[in-house]
C-alpha positions in Angstrom: 93.5 116.2 127.9 91.9 114.9 124.7 90.4 111.5 123.8 90.0 109.5 120.6 87.0 107.5 119.6 89.3 104.5 119.8 89.6 105.1 123.6 93.0 106.6 123.7 93.9 109.6 125.9 96.4 112.3 125.0 97.9 114.7 127.4 100.2 117.5 126.5 103.5 117.8 128.4 105.4 120.7 127.1 106.1 119.9 123.4 105.4 116.2 123.9 102.1 114.3 123.9 101.7 111.3 126.3 99.5 108.5 125.0 97.6 105.8 126.8 94.2 104.1 126.9 91.3 105.1 129.0 90.0 103.2 132.0 86.9 102.3 129.9 89.1 100.6 127.3 91.2 98.8 130.0 88.1 97.5 131.6 86.7 96.3 128.3 89.9 94.5 127.4 90.1 92.6 130.7 93.3 91.6 132.4 96.2 92.8 130.3 99.0 90.3 130.2 101.4 91.7 127.5 102.2 95.1 126.0 104.5 95.5 123.0 105.8 99.1 122.7 107.4 101.0 119.8 111.1 101.8 119.8 112.4 105.1 120.9 113.3 107.0 117.8 110.6 105.5 115.6 109.0 108.0 113.3 105.3 107.2 113.0 102.4 108.6 111.0 98.8 109.1 112.3 96.9 105.8 112.4 100.1 103.6 112.2 99.8 100.6 114.6 102.3 101.4 117.3 101.4 99.4 120.4 100.1 95.8 120.7 98.1 94.9 123.8 97.3 91.4 124.7 94.7 90.6 127.3 93.0 87.5 128.5 90.1 88.4 126.1 91.8 89.7 123.0 94.7 91.4 121.3 94.4 95.0 120.3 96.4 97.6 118.4 96.9 101.1 119.5 97.2 103.6 116.7 99.4 106.7 116.6 97.2 109.7 117.2 99.6 112.1 115.5 102.6 112.1 113.1 105.8 112.4 115.0 108.8 110.7 116.7 108.5 108.4 119.7 110.8 109.9 122.3 110.0 107.8 125.3 108.2 104.5 126.1 106.9 103.2 129.5 109.5 100.4 130.0 107.8 99.4 133.3 104.9 97.9 131.3 107.2 95.1 130.0 107.4 93.6 133.6 104.0 94.9 134.8 101.5 95.1 132.0 98.6 95.0 134.5 99.6 98.6 135.4 97.4 99.5 132.4 94.4 98.0 134.2 95.3 99.4 137.6 96.3 102.9 136.6 95.2 103.5 133.0 95.2 107.3 133.2 98.6 107.8 134.9 101.1 105.0 135.4 99.7 102.9 132.5 100.8 105.3 129.7 102.4 103.8 126.6 104.6 106.3 124.9 105.5 110.0 124.5 105.5 111.4 121.0 107.1 114.6 119.7 104.4 115.6 117.2 105.4 117.1 113.8 101.9 118.7 113.7 99.6 119.4 116.6 96.5 120.4 114.5 94.9 116.9 114.7 94.5 117.5 118.5 91.7 119.9 117.6 89.7 117.0 116.1 89.8 114.9 119.3 87.2 114.8 122.0 87.3 116.7 125.3 86.4 114.8 128.5 82.7 115.7 128.3 82.4 114.5 124.7 84.2 111.3 125.5 82.0 110.5 128.5 79.0 111.0 126.2 80.6 108.6 123.7 80.9 105.8 126.2 77.5 106.6 127.7 
């Protein structure tokens, strides 16, 4: 598992990467009330805005961590956005991407480095 400095997590699943936000980010956002997901089949570039999260505190954008194609989204979040607060690291994932290039994964943080980042 890898982490971005923007508090996203990335987990490899075969040739796909699953993307979500960390428990730390979910806690900082507060109660999440709405999640807007990308469309399956969308082609995205690294740092494109792909997910919008609205919480009782703020709205936030989730950026694509890699170039690639969105191949699956977590449809359950439409009816239960609070899942991100309750289970950020498993059931609260946002999308699966088939990356066109995995090399940016090398630049992301491992768990120890992420824990140091959030102190």
